[in-house]
N, C-alpha and C positions, 0 to 999 in steps of 0.2 A: 317392694321393689318391682312391681309390674310395670312401672312407668318407665319408659326409655329415657325421658328427660331426667328422672331421679337417678337412674343408673349412671348416665353420663356425668352428672354433677357430682355424685358421690365418688366415682372413680377419678375424676379430675381433682377434686379437692383432696382425696386420700393420697393420690400421687404426690401433689404439691406438698402436703403435710409431711409424708415420708421424707421427701427430699429435703424439706426445711430442717426436720429433725436430724437427718444425717449431716447436713452441712453445718448446723449449730453445733452438734457434738464435736465435729471435726475442728471447727473454728475455736470452740471453747478449750478443747484439749490442747490444741497448738499454742493458743495464747497463754494459757495457764502454765504450760511447760516452759514457755519462753520466759515468762514473768518469774516463775520459781527458780529457773536456772539462773537469771540475772541476780535474783535476791540472794541465791546460794553463792554465787560467784563473789558478790560484794561481801558476804559474811566470811567466806573462805579468805578473802584477801585481808580482811581485818585480823583474822586469826593468825594468819602467816606473818603479819607485821608484828603481832604481839609475840609470837614464837621466836621471831628473829631479835627481839629485844630482851629475851630471857637470857640471863647469864647466871653461872654457878662458880661460887668461890668456896670451895671446901664443901661444907654442909649448908652453906647459905645461898639462897636463891633470890635474885632480885631482877627488877625490870629496868632496863636502860631507858625505856621510853617514859616520858613523863605522861602519866595517865590524865593529868589535869589538861593537857592539850589534846586530849581526844573527847570532844563534847558529847559523843554518843553514850558514853559511860557516865556522864555527869548530869544528864537531863533528868528533871523530875518526872515528866510525863514521857512514856514510852522510851525508857533507857535501854542501853544494851548491857550485857552481863558477860563476864568471863570468870573462869575458875581454873586453877592450875593445881594438879595433883602430883605428889611425888611418886616414885616407883612403888612404894609400899602402901599406897592408897591415902596417905596423910595429905591434907590440903595445904598446898604451900602458899598460894596467893589467891585472893578472890577480890572481884570488884566491889566497891562500896555500895553500888545499886543492889547487890545481892542480899546485903544485910547478913543475917545468919543462915539464909536458905542455901541449898546446895542444888546444883545443876545435875542433870542426868550425865553421868560419865559415859563418853563415847570413845571406844578404843579403835580409832582408824589409824592411818598413817599419813604422812605428808602427801604421798603420791596418790593415796585413795582415802580421802577423809570421808567420815561418816556424818550424813546429814539426817536430822530427825525433826519431826514437828512435835511441839510441846506447848504447854500452857505456862506463861510467864508468871512471875510473882504477883503482877497486878491483875491476873486473871485473863488476860488477853492472849489470843493465839499467837504463837511464835515459832521460830525455827532456830535449830542449833547445829553447830559443826564441831566435831571433835576429832583429835588425831593425837598420836604419840610422837614425840620428837626428842632429839638429844639437845640439851641446852650447850651453850658456849661457856668455856671455862678459860679463867685467866692463867696464861703461862707464867710460872714464877720467874720473876726477874726480867720479864718482858712487858711491854705495853700493848700487846695485841692478844686476840683471843683465838682459840682453836677448839676443835672437838675431838674427843677420844672415843674410840670405838668400844673401850672397855666400860665407859660410864653408862649408868642406868638411865632409861628414858622417862621423861615427864609426859603427863597427859594434859592437854589443853582443850577446854570446851568454851566456845563463844556462842552466845544466844542473843537474838534481837527480836523486838516485837514485830509481828507480821500482820498486824491489824490493817495497815495501809494496803498491803498486798491482798488480804482477804476482801477489803472493801472494793479494790479494783476488780477482783474476780466476781464479786456479787454484782457490781455495776455491769460488768460484760455480760453475766448471766441474764439479768434483767433487760438489758438492751437487746439481746439476742431473742428473748421471749417476746418482748413487745414488738420487735420488728417482725418476728414470725407470725404473731397474731394480726398485725397490720397487713402483712403479705397475704395472709389466708383471707382476710376480709376482702381485700382488693381483688384477689384471685376469685373469689365466690361472685362478686359483681361482674367481673369479666366472663366467668365461666357461664353465668346465666345468660349474659348477652350472646355469647358465642354459641351455646347450646340452642337458644331460642332461634337464632338466625340459621344455625345449621339444620334444625328440624323443620324450618319453615317450608322446604320443598315437600315434606310428608303431608303438611296441611293442604298445600295446593293439590297434591295427588288425591288426597281424600275428598276435596271439593269437587274435582273433576269426576271422580267415581260416583259422587252423591247425585250427579245430574243424569246419570245413565239410568234409564227406565227399562223395564222388561218389555215394553212395546217398541223400544228403539235401541236394539242391541247393535245397530251398525256404528254407533258412536265409539271412538277409540280415544284411549288416553295418549295425549300428544303434547305434553308440557315440553317446550323447546329447551329452557334453561334448567334442565334437570341434572343433578350431580352424577358423576359416572358411576357411583355406587348404586344408583336408583334405576339406571338404564336397564339392567336385566329384570327388575321388578316390573317396569313398564312394559317391556317386551313380553313377560310372561302373562301379565294382565290382559294385554291385548290378544295374545294367543287364547287365553281362556275365554275372552269375549267372543273371539271368532268361533270357538267351539260351541259356546252356548248358542249363538246366533244360528249356527248350522243345526244344532239339536232342535232349537224352537222351530225353525223352518221345517225340518223334517217331521216334527210333531204336528205342525199346521198341515202339511201336505198329507200326512198319514191320516189325520182326522177327516180331511176332505175326501180322500180316496176312499175311506172306509164308508163315509156317507154315500158316495157315489156308487160304489160296489153294492151297497145294500139297497139303495134306491132303485137301481136298475132291475135286479130280480124280483123285488117286490112289486114294481110296476108291471112286470110281465105277469106274475101271479094274479095281480088285480085285474089286468086287461083280459086274461083267459077266463076268469071267473065271470066278469061282467059280460063278455060276449056270450058265454054259455048260458047265463041266466037271462038273457033278453027274451028268449023263447023257449018253448018246450022242445026238447031234443030227444033222439033216441038213445038208447043205452051205449051204443058204440061211440057217439060223439061225446057223451058225458065221460066215458072211459079215457078217450083220447085227451080231453081237457085236464081231467085229473092226472093223467100220465105226465103231461107237460108240466103241470104245477109240482108233481112229485120230483121230476128231474131237476126243476130250478131249486126246490127245496134242498135236494141232496147237494147240489152245488154250493148252496149257501152254507149248509153244514160243513162241507169240506172246507170252505174258506174260514169259517169260524174255527175249526179244528186246527187249521194252519196258524191262525192268528194266536190261538191258545198255546200251541207248541212254541211259537216265537217268544211269546211272553214268559212262559216257564224256562225258557233257555236263558233269557235275559235276567230272569230272577233267581237262577241257580237252583231250580227246583226239579231238575232232571237227574235220575240216578244213572250212573254209567257202570258197565261191566266189561271185562276183557275176555274175549275168546279167540281161539285160532280159527281164522275164517278161510276157506277156500274160495277165492274170489270168482273164478269161473263159474262154479256152481251156484253162488249167491246171485250173479247176474242173470243166469238161466232162470232162476226161480222168480226173480223181479220182472223178467220179460214176459212170462206167461199171461199175466192179465192184460197185456197189450198186444199180444200176437194176433188176436182176432181183428182188431182195428187195422193192424198193419197188413194183414192178408187182404182186407177189403179194399185197401188203397194200393195194393201191389207193391208194398214197401219191403225191401229185402233186408233182414237183420243178420249180422255176422258178429259172433263173439270170438275175439281174437286174443283173449286173455289166456295164457298158457294154464293147463290144467294143474300143474304143480305149484303155481304162484299162490302164496298165502300171505296173510298179514294178521296182526293182533289188533283188534278193535272191538266196538260194541256192534253185534250183529243186527240188532233191531234198528239202531239209529242209522247204520250204513245201508240197511234195507230201504229205509225212508228216503235217503239221499239217491240211491240208484233208482228207485221207483219214480221219483220226482223228475229225474233227468230223462228217463226213457219215456215217460208220458209226455214230457215237453217235446222230445224228439219225434215222437209219433205224431203229434198234433201239428208240428210246423214243418216236417219233411215233405217235399214235393212228391206228387203222385208218381209212383214207380221209382221212388228215390231209394236211398240206401241209409242204413243206420248201423254203426259198428262200434264196438268197445274194444279197448286195448289196455295192456298193462305192462309195466316193466319196473325194475328196481333201479333207483338212482341215489347213490351214496347211502345215506341212512334212512331213506324213505322209500315208499311204494307209490307209484304214479299210476293212476287210472284215468283213461280218457273216454268220454262218450261223444261221438261225433255223428252229424247228419248232414245230408245234402239239402239244397233248396233254400238255404237261408238268404234273406234279402236285407239283413241288418248292415248297417255301416259299422266301421271300427268304433266310432264314438258311442253308437247305440249298444254295441256289444259290451262296452265297459259299464253300462247301466242296468244290465239284466238281473243283477243281484239286489237292486233296490227294490223295497216293498212297493207293490202295486204298479211297478213299471211293466209296461207292455209295448210292444211295437205297434204302430198304427193299424197294420194288417190285423193284429190279433184282437182289437177292440171290436171287430165286426162280430166276433163270437161272444157277445156280451152275456154273462151269466155262465159261461163255461170255464173261463180261466180268469183268475183275478190278479195274477202276477205276484203271488206269495210263494210259489214252488221253489224258484231259485234262490229267493231270500232265505227261505228255510234251509235249503241246501248249503248255503255259505255258513249260516249260524251253526248248523250241526258239524260241519267239517272243522270249523274253528274250535268248537267244543272238544272235538276228538283230537285236537292237537295239530291239525294240518291246515291246509289252505286250498282255496278254489279259485280258478281264473278262467274267463271265457274269451274266446278270439274267433274272428271270421276271416276266411281266406277270400281272395278275389274270385274264386271259382264258386263261391257260395256254400263252402263248408263250415258249418258252426260246430265249434269244439269246446267242450267244458273239461278242463283238466284239474283232476283232484290229486293232492299230494298229502299222504298220510305217514306218520312215523312207523318205521320198520320194526323198532325195539319197543319193549314194553316201557311205556311211561304213564305217569299219572295224568288223568284227564281233568281238564280244567275249562271253564267257560271264559272266553275273552270278549 
């Protein structure tokens, strides 16, 4: 039952079959009850006529009615039967069609006669009705009849062959069965056609998806005459294609950026070595050339370390731990490696985070985040500019900001600083020094710590990175 077509067909046919069974049972039951009631009413009417013709004169019981004038009791085939019993169980009268056989004695009443199915003398199915009644007696000296409350009751049973009734019921049963089978057959043909036409939009959708190639993810599923039930599927498929297209484009840009960032420092190393080897030089010149190559190699190694850290975060391969961190103290320890460069450029640093402000997070990862932000601030702050950090509690989170002056980015450019290998045009003059991975690593780590990072720039050239971390202890997860 993995086929949707099979499920629909089986469901429709099963539903139709169930309805046919229910309706057939109802129809058969109603018609059978009607026919049996009509048969029993006719049988009871015959019995009442016979009972009304019974008279008793002393110990003698006779029928006023001439049985010869009632052909149902005279027929050779499918005759009717009756039998009359005295109060003591002795048979008073019986029909000639019974011969020496006896009917089943049924002790009903005129108001509530008893009906029973039985087998007739000829072996055919039949039905009988029986009741007790008081016969008419002749008044002595008078020519009319009356009933006495003291007289004893007689029992009359009348039976009739019901093979005709059974034939009608069997005919009705077969008619319903054949009609149901025919209806099921026609329903199956209609269901196959309806299901095929109903599922045709799925085939059209599959055909549209089949033409989408990995090198052309800009194509979208756009069938116009699509059923309303499939519109959400089309919408989600187009959203998925948009995400895939964006992911593929990021991968292409990432590959191109990595190639560019590796090519530039390698070209610098090669250029330095080629220039150095063109002629014999003194020791100081060799040392200077090797020092330049070593600096470039260290920058390349830092870039590769950042790439490896990003890959490990994306692959969920980093182990987290929770410690209570004094933020002001952590910021001061992260600033020390950059204080010398700041003094050389007359940059003023101010740590405005309150000394008592704490948060629970991973100290090592948070140190990487703050170091990258402070390194970026020292690099791009204007000469004699300012760098400062601040912190505050906001609802259930801790907010840390790192700001610096001298920013020349626009609002649109500020929104891209967390993209891998993105750098402002001015920063590309320092090829080999900064590769645009620091802030991308910052955002990845902050998200892994359960927070978020945002960057903004003011009209006065102040660049601010705002970090938000959970204040309460929560499980760490990579997003």
